[in-house]
C-alpha positions in Angstrom: -43.3 -177.7 -12.7 -41.4 -174.4 -12.5 -37.8 -174.0 -13.4 -36.8 -173.3 -9.8 -38.3 -176.5 -8.6 -36.8 -178.5 -11.5 -33.4 -177.1 -10.7 -33.7 -177.8 -7.0 -34.7 -181.4 -7.5 -32.2 -182.2 -10.3 -29.2 -180.7 -8.4 -30.2 -182.7 -5.3 -30.3 -185.9 -7.4 -27.0 -185.2 -9.1 -25.2 -184.5 -5.8 -23.1 -187.4 -4.4 -24.0 -188.2 -0.8 -21.8 -187.2 2.0 -21.0 -190.7 3.1 -19.5 -191.6 -0.3 -16.3 -193.8 -0.1 -13.6 -191.6 -1.5 -10.5 -193.6 -0.5 -9.8 -194.9 -4.0 -10.7 -191.6 -5.7 -8.2 -188.8 -6.5 -9.3 -185.2 -6.4 -12.5 -183.6 -5.0 -14.9 -186.1 -3.4 -17.8 -186.1 -3.0 -18.8 -184.1 -6.1 -21.6 -181.6 -6.3 -22.7 -179.3 -9.1 -23.0 -176.5 -6.6 -19.2 -176.5 -6.3 -17.2 -173.7 -7.9 -14.8 -176.2 -9.5 -17.5 -177.7 -11.7 -19.9 -176.6 -14.4 -23.0 -178.7 -14.9 -25.4 -178.6 -17.8 -28.5 -180.5 -18.7 -28.5 -180.7 -22.5 -31.1 -182.1 -24.8 -30.7 -184.3 -27.9 -30.2 -181.2 -30.2 -27.5 -179.6 -28.0 -29.6 -176.9 -26.2 -29.2 -176.2 -22.5 -32.2 -176.9 -20.3 -30.5 -176.4 -16.9 -27.4 -174.6 -15.9 -25.9 -172.9 -12.9 -26.0 -169.7 -14.9 -29.6 -168.7 -15.7 -28.5 -166.7 -18.8 -27.2 -170.0 -20.4 -30.7 -171.7 -20.3 -32.1 -172.0 -23.9 -28.8 -171.3 -25.6 -26.9 -173.8 -27.7 -24.2 -175.6 -25.8 -21.6 -174.9 -28.4 -22.0 -171.1 -27.9 -21.3 -171.5 -24.1 -18.5 -174.1 -24.3 -17.1 -174.6 -27.8 -14.2 -176.8 -26.7 -16.4 -179.5 -25.1 -18.9 -179.4 -27.9 -16.2 -179.7 -30.5 -14.8 -182.7 -28.7 -18.3 -184.3 -28.5 -18.7 -183.9 -32.2 -15.3 -185.4 -32.9 -16.1 -188.4 -30.6 -19.4 -188.9 -32.5 -21.8 -188.3 -29.6 -23.3 -185.5 -31.5 -23.7 -185.7 -35.3 -23.8 -182.6 -37.4 -26.6 -182.3 -40.0 -27.6 -179.5 -42.4 -31.0 -177.9 -42.2 -32.5 -175.7 -44.9 -34.8 -172.7 -44.8 -36.6 -171.9 -48.0 -38.5 -168.9 -46.6 -35.6 -166.9 -45.3 -34.8 -163.2 -45.9 -31.3 -162.1 -46.7 -29.7 -158.7 -47.2 -29.5 -157.4 -50.7 -25.8 -157.7 -51.5 -26.0 -157.0 -55.2 -26.6 -153.3 -55.0 -23.7 -151.7 -53.1 -21.8 -148.5 -53.4 -18.4 -148.6 -55.0 -15.9 -145.8 -54.7 -14.2 -147.0 -57.9 -17.0 -145.5 -60.1 -15.9 -142.0 -59.6 -12.5 -142.8 -61.2 -14.3 -143.5 -64.5 -15.0 -139.8 -65.3 -14.2 -136.5 -63.5 -17.9 -135.5 -64.0 -18.8 -137.6 -61.0 -16.7 -135.5 -58.8 -18.2 -132.3 -60.2 -21.7 -133.8 -59.8 -21.0 -134.6 -56.2 -19.7 -131.1 -55.5 -22.9 -129.6 -57.0 -25.1 -131.9 -55.0 -23.3 -131.0 -51.8 -23.7 -127.3 -52.5 -27.3 -127.6 -53.4 -28.0 -129.7 -50.3 -26.3 -127.3 -47.9 -28.1 -124.3 -49.6 -31.4 -126.0 -49.2 -30.7 -126.8 -45.5 -29.6 -123.2 -44.9 -32.9 -121.9 -46.3 -35.0 -124.3 -44.3 -33.1 -123.7 -41.0 -32.8 -119.9 -41.4 -35.4 -117.9 -39.6 -36.3 -114.7 -41.6 -38.7 -113.4 -38.9 -35.7 -113.1 -36.6 -34.3 -110.3 -38.7 -37.0 -107.8 -37.6 -38.6 -109.7 -34.7 -35.7 -110.6 -32.4 -38.0 -111.5 -29.6 -39.5 -114.4 -31.5 -36.2 -115.8 -32.7 -35.9 -119.5 -32.2 -33.2 -122.0 -33.1 -34.8 -124.1 -35.7 -31.7 -126.1 -36.6 -31.6 -128.3 -33.6 -35.3 -129.0 -33.8 -35.1 -129.9 -37.5 -32.3 -132.3 -37.1 -33.7 -134.1 -34.2 -37.1 -134.6 -35.7 -36.2 -135.3 -39.3 -33.5 -137.9 -38.9 -34.1 -140.8 -41.3 -33.2 -144.3 -40.2 -31.3 -146.4 -42.7 -33.4 -149.3 -43.7 -31.6 -152.3 -45.1 -33.2 -154.1 -48.0 -34.0 -157.8 -47.6 -34.9 -160.2 -50.4 -36.3 -163.8 -50.3 -33.5 -166.4 -50.3 -32.6 -169.9 -49.3 -30.3 -170.5 -46.3 -28.6 -173.5 -44.7 -27.7 -173.7 -41.0 -26.2 -176.5 -38.9 -28.1 -178.8 -36.6 -27.0 -181.6 -34.2 -28.5 -184.9 -33.2 -27.5 -187.0 -30.3 -26.3 -190.6 -30.8 -28.2 -192.6 -28.3 -25.9 -195.6 -28.7 -23.2 -193.8 -26.7 -24.3 -193.8 -23.1 -21.3 -192.3 -21.4 -18.0 -190.7 -22.3 -15.2 -188.6 -20.9 -12.0 -187.0 -22.1 -9.3 -184.4 -21.5 -8.9 -181.3 -23.6 -5.4 -179.7 -23.8 -5.8 -175.9 -23.5 -2.3 -174.5 -23.3 -1.2 -174.5 -19.7 -4.2 -176.5 -18.4 -6.2 -179.6 -19.2 -10.0 -179.5 -19.2 -11.7 -182.6 -18.0 -15.3 -183.4 -18.8 -17.8 -186.2 -18.3 -21.0 -186.7 -20.3 -23.6 -189.3 -19.2 -27.0 -190.0 -20.8 -30.0 -189.9 -18.6 -32.0 -193.1 -18.9 -35.5 -193.0 -20.5 -35.0 -189.4 -21.8 -33.4 -187.4 -24.6 -31.2 -185.6 -22.1 -27.5 -185.8 -21.2 -25.7 -184.5 -18.1 -22.5 -182.6 -19.0 -20.0 -181.9 -16.2 -16.9 -179.9 -17.0 -13.9 -178.5 -15.2 -14.5 -174.8 -14.4 -11.0 -173.6 -13.6 -9.6 -174.3 -17.2 -10.5 -171.7 -19.9 -10.2 -173.0 -23.5 -11.8 -170.0 -25.2 -8.6 -168.9 -26.8 -7.9 -172.3 -28.4 -11.5 -173.2 -29.2 -14.0 -170.6 -30.4 -17.8 -170.9 -29.9 -19.9 -173.1 -32.3 -22.7 -170.9 -33.6 -25.9 -171.8 -35.4 -25.8 -169.0 -37.9 -27.5 -169.5 -41.2 -25.6 -169.0 -44.5 -27.2 -168.0 -47.8 -27.1 -170.7 -50.5 -25.4 -169.4 -53.6 -26.6 -171.3 -56.7 -24.0 -171.5 -59.4 -25.7 -173.9 -61.8 -28.9 -172.9 -63.6 -30.6 -176.1 -62.3 -30.0 -177.1 -58.7 -31.9 -179.8 -56.7 -32.4 -177.3 -53.8 -33.3 -174.3 -55.9 -36.8 -172.9 -55.8 -36.7 -170.6 -58.8 -39.3 -167.9 -59.3 -39.2 -167.8 -63.1 -41.6 -165.7 -65.0 -44.1 -167.9 -66.9 -44.2 -167.4 -70.7 -46.0 -169.0 -73.6 -44.4 -171.9 -75.5 -42.5 -171.2 -78.6 -44.5 -173.6 -80.8 -48.3 -174.1 -81.1 -49.7 -177.6 -80.6 -53.0 -177.5 -82.5 -53.6 -181.3 -82.7 -54.0 -183.8 -79.9 -54.4 -187.3 -81.2 -56.0 -189.0 -78.2 -57.5 -187.8 -74.9 -58.6 -190.2 -72.2 -61.2 -189.1 -69.6 -61.9 -191.1 -66.5 -64.8 -190.4 -64.1 -66.4 -192.2 -61.3 -70.2 -192.8 -61.6 -72.4 -193.9 -58.6 -69.3 -194.4 -56.4 -68.6 -197.8 -58.0 -68.9 -197.7 -61.8 -65.8 -196.6 -63.7 -66.3 -195.5 -67.3 -63.4 -195.1 -69.7 -64.1 -193.0 -72.8 -61.6 -192.3 -75.5 -62.2 -189.1 -77.4 -60.5 -188.5 -80.7 -60.6 -185.0 -81.9 -58.9 -182.7 -84.4 -58.6 -179.2 -83.2 -58.6 -176.2 -85.5 -55.1 -174.6 -85.7 -56.7 -171.1 -85.8 -58.1 -171.5 -82.3 -54.7 -172.0 -80.8 -54.2 -169.4 -78.0 -57.7 -168.2 -78.3 -58.4 -168.7 -74.6 -57.0 -165.3 -73.9 -59.4 -163.6 -76.4 -62.6 -162.0 -75.0 -65.6 -162.3 -77.3 -69.3 -161.5 -76.8 -72.1 -164.0 -77.2 -74.7 -162.5 -79.6 -77.5 -164.9 -78.5 -77.0 -164.2 -74.9 -76.9 -160.4 -75.6 -80.2 -160.4 -77.5 -81.9 -162.6 -74.9 -80.8 -160.3 -72.1 -82.0 -157.2 -74.1 -85.4 -158.7 -74.9 -85.9 -159.9 -71.2 -85.1 -156.4 -69.9 -87.5 -154.8 -72.3 -90.3 -157.2 -71.4 -89.8 -156.6 -67.7 -89.7 -152.9 -68.2 -93.1 -153.0 -70.0 -94.7 -155.1 -67.3 -93.3 -153.0 -64.4 -94.3 -149.7 -66.0 
């Protein structure tokens, strides 16, 4: 089903029929989402817009479009805020930054900056200057513009692996319908939220002629970097460099090996061994097997005799 067909069928279902009895109802009646006085949104259980009168709102978070109504729904408990974590995020490197206070430590930094500026401008003058134009004026070209347009370097920001946390929202299915008024200065914004049966969607109808953007800002789903203060944190995924232990454990009193034999028999063997303390850490040492060396040498000589 295309989005156009879904919108057409849903707006037709949400529209009140023309023969609706409006005698006991104050205000506009019958109601329709196509009216300019109403804004209608079809929102899922996580607060993202599936259908809207404005196509640019589809796929966005409802709190970004209307922060006042979303804030009221969170306050009323229809949407519950949760925290989500991203352990594979990339953040900007904020540790290395330029500080203008460094030049106050010593006057040599100012002199070094002046020499760097003179050297840079002198080098640019030599590169841009056309010596051939001094005696061949017909072939004189302006190399400065071409150099600057083709050798512009883009500033690349450094990113490092980090952990981030960003907000998420879950719908409370126990609340089937709710409505309220939001005071926004000179006007009051009315809204009605109703859960669609047998789905994870809700229909949100708000008053369009009352703007609450000054009193209520948008609710954004921007991630924030997690700053670990303690050396050990339950959410921290440290990338520590591995190192050898400080002490050498040369003796292991008991070692238990378990293996399955014939898919049914379980044998339990206890091995007691005393290891030599001199062999501790010898796994990293590379040694040559004398027996294997002489066997390979004799085999190669015999094969060489037979082939020749």
